[in-house]
C-alpha positions in Angstrom: 55.7 78.2 137.2 52.3 77.3 139.2 52.0 81.1 140.5 52.8 82.6 136.8 49.8 80.7 135.6 48.2 81.8 138.8 48.5 85.5 137.4 48.0 85.3 133.8 44.6 83.4 134.8 43.6 85.9 137.1 44.4 88.9 135.0 42.7 87.3 131.9 41.1 90.1 131.3 44.1 92.8 131.3 46.1 90.5 128.9 43.3 90.1 126.8 42.8 94.1 126.6 46.9 94.5 126.2 46.6 92.0 123.2 44.0 93.8 121.5 45.3 97.3 121.9 49.1 95.7 120.8 47.4 93.9 117.7 45.1 97.6 117.0 48.5 99.9 117.1 51.0 97.6 115.8 49.2 95.1 113.7 52.6 94.3 111.4 53.7 92.5 114.8 51.3 89.6 114.1 49.8 89.6 110.3 52.4 87.1 109.6 50.1 84.6 111.9 47.8 82.3 109.7 44.0 82.9 110.5 43.5 79.5 110.1 45.5 79.0 113.6 42.3 80.3 115.4 40.8 77.1 114.9 43.8 74.9 116.5 43.6 77.4 119.3 39.8 76.8 119.8 40.4 72.9 120.0 43.0 73.3 122.6 40.9 75.3 124.8 38.2 73.0 124.4 40.6 69.9 124.9 41.2 71.9 128.2 37.5 72.0 128.9 37.4 68.0 128.8 40.2 67.6 131.0 38.3 69.7 133.8 34.7 68.4 133.4 33.7 65.4 135.2 30.6 63.3 134.4 29.2 64.6 138.0 29.1 68.1 136.8 26.1 66.8 134.5 24.0 65.4 137.3 22.6 69.2 137.6 20.9 68.0 134.4 19.2 65.0 135.9 18.7 67.2 139.6 17.4 70.1 138.1 16.4 69.8 134.6 13.8 72.4 134.6 17.0 75.1 135.5 19.1 74.0 133.0 16.4 73.9 130.4 15.0 77.6 131.2 18.6 78.6 131.2 19.5 76.9 127.6 16.3 77.9 126.3 17.1 81.5 127.4 20.0 81.5 125.8 19.2 80.7 122.3 16.5 82.8 122.2 17.6 85.9 124.2 21.5 86.1 122.9 20.3 85.6 119.1 17.5 87.9 118.7 19.1 90.2 120.4 21.9 90.0 117.6 19.4 90.4 115.1 17.8 93.5 116.9 21.2 95.3 117.2 22.2 94.6 113.7 19.2 96.1 112.0 18.9 98.9 114.6 22.6 100.3 113.8 22.4 99.0 110.0 25.5 96.9 110.2 26.9 96.1 106.7 26.5 92.4 105.8 30.0 91.2 107.1 29.9 92.8 111.0 25.9 91.9 110.8 27.0 88.4 110.4 29.5 88.2 113.1 27.8 89.7 115.5 24.7 87.4 114.7 27.2 84.2 114.9 28.0 85.7 118.2 24.6 85.5 119.3 23.8 81.7 118.0 26.9 80.3 120.2 26.8 78.5 123.2 28.1 79.7 126.5 31.9 80.2 127.3 33.9 78.5 129.9 34.6 81.9 131.1 30.8 82.2 132.5 32.0 79.5 134.9 34.5 81.6 136.7 32.6 84.1 136.8 29.4 82.7 138.2 32.2 81.6 141.0 33.3 84.8 141.6 29.8 86.0 141.6 28.6 83.6 144.3 26.0 82.2 141.5 25.4 78.7 141.4 28.2 76.9 139.7 26.9 73.5 139.4 24.1 75.0 137.3 26.3 76.8 135.5 28.5 74.1 134.6 25.5 72.1 133.7 24.0 74.6 131.3 27.8 75.3 129.4 28.0 71.3 129.0 24.3 71.4 127.8 24.4 74.5 125.5 27.8 73.1 123.7 26.5 69.6 123.1 23.1 71.6 121.4 25.7 74.1 119.5 26.2 71.4 116.5 22.7 71.6 115.8 21.5 75.1 117.1 24.2 77.0 115.9 23.9 76.7 112.3 20.3 76.8 112.2 19.7 79.8 114.1 22.4 81.6 111.8 20.8 80.0 108.5 17.5 81.5 110.0 18.9 84.7 111.1 21.5 85.7 108.5 20.6 82.9 105.9 18.9 85.3 103.3 21.9 88.0 103.0 24.9 85.2 102.9 25.0 81.5 101.8 24.8 79.8 105.2 26.1 75.7 104.9 24.3 74.3 107.8 25.6 70.7 107.1 29.2 72.1 106.7 28.8 74.5 109.9 27.6 71.3 112.0 30.7 69.4 111.0 32.9 72.3 111.8 31.4 72.2 115.4 31.7 68.8 116.0 35.8 69.1 115.2 36.4 72.2 116.5 34.6 71.8 120.1 32.6 68.3 120.4 35.5 66.4 119.8 38.6 68.1 121.6 36.0 67.8 124.6 35.5 64.1 124.2 39.4 63.8 123.8 39.8 65.7 126.8 37.5 63.3 128.7 38.9 60.3 127.3 42.6 61.5 128.3 41.2 62.1 131.9 39.6 58.8 132.0 42.9 57.4 131.0 45.7 59.1 132.5 44.2 60.3 135.7 47.7 61.5 137.4 48.6 63.4 134.0 45.1 65.2 134.3 45.3 66.1 137.9 48.3 68.0 137.2 48.1 69.2 133.8 44.8 71.2 135.3 47.0 73.6 137.6 48.2 75.0 133.9 44.9 74.8 131.9 43.2 78.3 132.8 46.4 80.3 132.0 46.7 78.1 128.8 43.1 79.1 127.6 43.9 82.7 128.8 46.7 83.2 126.4 45.1 81.2 123.8 42.1 83.3 124.0 44.6 86.4 123.6 45.9 84.6 120.3 42.8 84.6 118.8 42.2 88.0 119.7 45.5 89.2 118.6 44.8 87.7 115.2 41.5 88.7 114.8 42.4 92.5 115.1 46.0 92.3 113.9 44.0 91.7 110.6 41.6 94.0 110.5 43.2 97.2 112.3 42.7 99.6 109.9 39.5 99.2 109.3 38.7 99.4 113.3 40.7 102.3 113.4 38.7 104.0 110.8 35.5 103.5 112.0 35.0 100.8 114.5 33.7 102.7 117.3 29.6 101.1 116.2 30.6 97.7 116.2 32.1 98.2 119.8 28.7 100.1 121.0 27.1 97.1 119.8 29.1 94.3 121.1 29.0 96.1 124.4 24.7 96.4 124.0 24.9 92.6 123.0 26.7 91.5 126.4 24.7 93.8 128.5 21.1 93.3 127.3 22.0 89.7 127.5 23.1 89.6 131.3 20.0 91.6 132.1 17.5 89.9 130.4 18.9 86.6 131.8 18.7 88.3 135.0 15.4 89.1 134.3 14.3 85.9 133.2 15.2 84.0 136.4 13.4 87.0 138.1 10.0 86.5 136.7 10.2 82.9 137.3 11.1 83.5 141.1 14.3 81.8 140.8 16.7 81.9 144.0 19.3 84.8 143.7 22.4 82.3 143.0 20.2 80.8 140.1 19.3 84.1 138.7 23.2 84.9 139.1 24.3 81.7 137.0 21.4 82.3 134.2 22.5 86.3 133.6 25.7 85.3 133.3 25.9 81.9 131.4 23.2 84.3 128.9 25.3 87.1 128.3 28.3 85.5 128.1 28.8 83.8 124.8 32.0 81.1 123.4 32.5 84.3 121.1 36.2 82.0 119.9 33.6 80.1 118.2 32.0 82.6 116.4 35.6 83.8 115.2 36.4 80.5 114.4 33.3 80.0 112.0 33.5 83.0 110.7 37.4 82.1 109.7 36.1 78.6 108.3 33.2 79.2 106.6 33.1 83.1 105.4 36.7 83.7 104.4 35.4 86.0 101.9 33.6 88.1 104.4 37.0 89.0 106.8 35.2 91.5 108.8 32.6 89.0 110.3 35.4 87.5 112.5 36.0 91.2 114.4 32.4 91.0 116.7 33.6 87.5 117.9 37.3 89.2 119.1 35.8 92.1 120.4 33.4 90.3 122.3 36.2 87.9 124.0 38.1 91.7 125.3 34.6 92.9 126.2 33.2 89.8 128.3 35.9 89.9 130.3 35.5 93.0 131.6 32.0 93.2 131.8 32.2 90.0 133.8 34.6 90.8 136.2 32.4 94.2 136.9 29.2 92.2 137.1 31.1 89.5 139.8 31.9 92.4 141.7 28.2 93.6 141.3 26.6 90.6 142.3 28.7 89.9 145.0 29.0 93.5 146.4 26.4 95.4 145.4 23.5 92.6 145.6 25.1 91.1 148.4 26.3 87.6 149.4 24.5 84.4 148.9 23.6 81.2 151.1 24.7 78.7 148.5 27.4 76.6 148.7 30.1 77.4 146.5 32.1 74.1 145.0 34.8 74.1 142.7 33.6 72.2 139.2 33.7 68.7 139.2 32.6 68.1 142.7 29.2 68.0 144.6 
């Protein structure tokens, strides 16, 4: 069973891409699945994140607060502004524009930690940034979405704040509590969590794409291009920030990956909960989930092979 889970998590990108293509060309197979399942799937992924976290993971925040602040500021400025610029340049319709902005305003995704590890980046900084940006998300994600999209759609900041607390923060806290109360159970469960998270993300992608397959096939090239540009520019600008501030190579890589890879599942979840009248708003989050797994693997290879190895000591999440 562990071997199967290992292969599932190792080939997550392939799994998510296969799920996207299957749901795009054979949508009728999945259209009976309710979109509200997205929220439960994301909550389960966040619960798993809580099980893997350790208080030691947040020591980086106190040891190197400047690096974490730089990373989080970059994430919550670069990605929202990039999203706003792209939706205006390409003149996306209201629903798709909202979806792209939601992706841009979300915190970093847990996949960024894996990609940072593979890229020989500063894993401790990556984990710290993911944790801090996730904790800031209940406040910053609704406010940024309102600031950038509030003129065209009604953004209920208070309601979004509560949704993020319920779907993201509460499951993480529950995971931390379970880990504290039942450490032996948690130790055994963590072997299967990456595979479970991979399957959950694939299901989220399947639900969203199958519900909008006909519209994507009719004219989805523009939104695919926007999603790719959003991610690639985020990765590049994140690295540029680290370069301009003369940070060590491992930190540049960590910030680059953390800025460029968003919690796109949260974007789809928020679109489902708060903008049900604009179903196309869920699409950018689903497409981002597909694309950033592919780009993440490419970036990890580029940093490791093309730019060369680093001297930093790579540790697993939870170790010092």
